[in-house]
N, C-alpha and C positions, 0 to 999 in steps of 0.2 A: 188527725182527730182534732176537733175544735170544741172548746167549752164556751157556752153562751150564758151570760148573766141576765136573768129576767127577774121580775118582781116575785116570782115563785122560788127563786133560787138558781143554782148553777146546773145547767143541763148539758149533756153531751150531744153535740150535733155531728152525726155521722156523714162523712163526705159521700158524694154520689158514687155508686158502684161498690161501696164498701159496706161490710156488715160485721156483726159480732160485738161483744161487750167492749172490746178494746180496738175495734176497727181492724182486726187482724185478718179478716176474710176478704180477699181481693177478688172482686167480680171480673169476669172475662172482658166486660166492656171497658174496664179501666185501661186496657192495653190498646183500645181503639182498633179492633181488628177489621172493621168494615172499610173497603177501599172506595175510591172515587166519590168521596164525601157522602157515603152511605151512613144512615143513622142506626146506631146500635141500640137495640131494645133488649135489655137484660131480663130474662125470665127467672133465672136463679143464679147463684154464684158460678155455676159451671155451664149454664145454657144461655144462649142468646140468639137473636134474629137480627139480620141486617135489612133495614128498609132502604132499598136502592132508589137513587134519583132516576128521573126519566132518561131512558137511553141505556140503562145498565141492568144486569140481572146476575144471578148466581148467589151462592151462599155467602160470599164476601163482596158481592157487587163487582166482581172482577171481570165480567164478560160484557163487552159493548154490543148492544143489539144492532144487527144489520137489517134495517127496515126494507132494504131493497130486495131481500130474499123473497118477499111476498109479491114482488113484481107489481107495485102499485101504479106505475106509469103506463099510459095507453098510447096507441097509435104510433108505435115505433120510437117513442121517446127514450132517452137515456136516463137511468136512475143513478143519482149520486147520493151515497149514504152520508148522513150528517150525524152529529153527536146525539141529537134528540129527535131525529126524524129522517127525512129524505128530501131531495130536490129533483124535479123532473125537468130535463132539458128537451123542450119540444122541437120537433122538426118543423120546417116551413109549412104553414097552413093550419097549425093547431095551436091552441092556447089553453090556459087553465092550470090549476094546481097539479093535476095529473095528466095534463094535455088531453083532456077529454072533449074539448070543444073544437069543432071544425070551423075555421074562419071562413065566412062567406066573402071570398075575394072580390066579388062583383057587387057587393052591397053598397060601396061608396059611390055616391051620386055627385057628379060634377058637370055642370053645364047641361044638365038634363040627360047625360049619357052614363051608362054603367061602365065601371072601370075596374080592372084587376090591379092591385098594388104591384108596381114594378113593370107595368106595361103601358104602352101608348093607348090613348082612347081614340079609337077609330070605329065609327059605326056602333051598332048595338052590342057588339062584342069586343073584348080586349084581345087584340091580335098580335101586336108587335112587342117583343120583350125589350125592356130598357137595359142597357149595359151600365149597371151601377158602378162598375170599376172605373168608368170614365168620369164619375162624379167625385170631385175633391172631398166631399163629405164622407165618402166611403174609403178614404185613404187607409191602407194597412201600414201602420207605423213600422213594425218589424216583421213583415211577412209579405206574401204574394197574394194579390186579389184574384179570386176566381168567380166569374159571373155565373149565376144560377137562374133558372126560370123564375122571375119575380123577386129575386133576391141576390145576394152575393155572399161570399165566404172568404175569410182571410186565412190562408194557410201559413201559420206562424213559423218563424225561424226557431231553431232550438234555443230554449231558455225564455220564451215569451208565450203568453196566453192572453185570452180575451177576444172579444168580438173584432177589435181592430189591432190585436197583437200589441197592445200598449202597456201590458202589465208584465212584470218579471215573474217567471215561474219560480215559486219558492222552493221547489223540490230539486232543481237542477243547479249545480255550482256555476258561479259566474267566472269571469276571466281571472279573478283572484282566488278561485277555488273555494269560494264561500257560498253558503246557502242561507236563505232567509227564513227557513222553517225553524220551529222550536221543539222538535222531537228529540228529547234528551237521550233516550236509549231506544231508538226505533227508526223506521224508514218513513219518509214523507210520501204520501200517496194521495190520489184524487185532488190535484190542485184545480181550482176553479175561481172565476171572477164573479162576484156578486155585487149588486147595486143596493146601497143602503137607502133608507127613506129620504135622506138628504140629497140623493142623487149621486153621491160619491161612490166610485168603484173601489173595491178592496179585494184582495186575494184571500182565499180560505183553503185549508187543506186538512187532511186527516193524518193520524200517526199509526203506523203498523208496528207495534212494539216487538222488541226482541224477546226471546224466551227469558222469563224471570222478571219481566217488568209489565206494568199495567198503568192505566190512567190515560186521560186525554192527551197528555204530552209525554207519556211513558216515563214518568218520574217516580212511580211507586214501585218499590222493590217487593215482589211477592215472596213471602216466606214459604220455604218448603214444608210439606205436611209432616206432622209428627210421626206418622207411620213409617215414612221413609227414613227419618232420623233414627227411629228405634231399630230399624233393620240394620243400619250401619253399626249400631252398638252391639246388638245381639249376635250378628254374624261372626265377628272375630272371637267373641266369648265362646261360641259353640265350637269353633275350630280348635281353640286352646284346650277345651274340655276333652275333645276327641283325642288329641295328641297325648294328653296326660293319661287317659284310659289305656291307650295302646302301650305307652311306655311302662305303666304300672303292671300290665299283663306280662310283658316281656321280662321285667325284673323279677316277678314272682316265679315264672318258669325257670329262669336262670338259677335262682336260689334253691328251688326244689331239686333241680337236676344235680347241683353241687352237693346237696345233702345226701342224695341217694348214692353218690360216688364214694362217700366215706362210711357207708353202712353195708352189712352183708349178713349172711347166715352160715352156721357151721355145718359141714358135710363130713360124715365118717370117712376115714381113709381106707385104703385097701387092706392094710394090716389089721385094722379093727374088724373088718368083715371076715378075715381068715382066722381069727383067734390068736394073733400074735400079742406080744406084750403091749399093754396100753398104759397110758399116763392120764391120770384124771385131770381134767382141765375145767375150772369153774366158769370162766368167761372166755369169750373169743371175740376178737375184733378183726375187721378187714382193713389192712393198711394200704395206702396207695403205694405204687411202685417206687422204691428208693427210700422208704421210711420204715422204721421199726421202733420197738420200745413198749413200755407198759401202757402208755396213753397215746 
């Protein structure tokens, strides 16, 4: 709680997410329940809504959206899920954000002749394929070059990625058994090389979090739900109550049986039935075997 002095006097300034005359009511947003930098919108002291950033959803913004499930890429392209979207890796002959554009390979004019990229220009058509693997510019630094019609492909050795196998795979341990990824509590997946606006190539990857963790780098510990915690508390209490009920019932039956063993009723003897001499007895008790006396 904070007191503010103004020209009108001293006023109580209630901190954000707190309420009450003495700031004693703590709103749920004060505990910052929203994950992955979600914004907590407090509707009442006990109700809130998480406004999730782009790429996340869920009551606590705990679920990362996989945009590739909608299959946005076309013409046989490979979809790579990203934090706030997706990336399409086009096959040869296609381009565009979703690889929707078919490249006109013979549109390039040179010396008045139509030519297909990656082919010799002979006559009105592109006939002979060029072996790009013979070109030093197509050198695969850590891989083996494979010539394709109009193109080439580097088949990278284990631990390397990229068009020319020149980038270290952040998801695979190196010779020192170390990895370059930053997934704190998860597994590195979907490694890829992207080119920045400056032309510099960098690696990028996603994190597949272990159970109980969330966030882009799997650094956020997800708290278990209260219903599960309540079950762990009520379960043992229920078992103890059942045991006490069973024990109490057994104890009651034991005491009742013992009480009946010490009590009985008087029955006339044969002499009384035949008219023999009788002795008047006021009270009678049934004693256990081996005991006698007035009481």
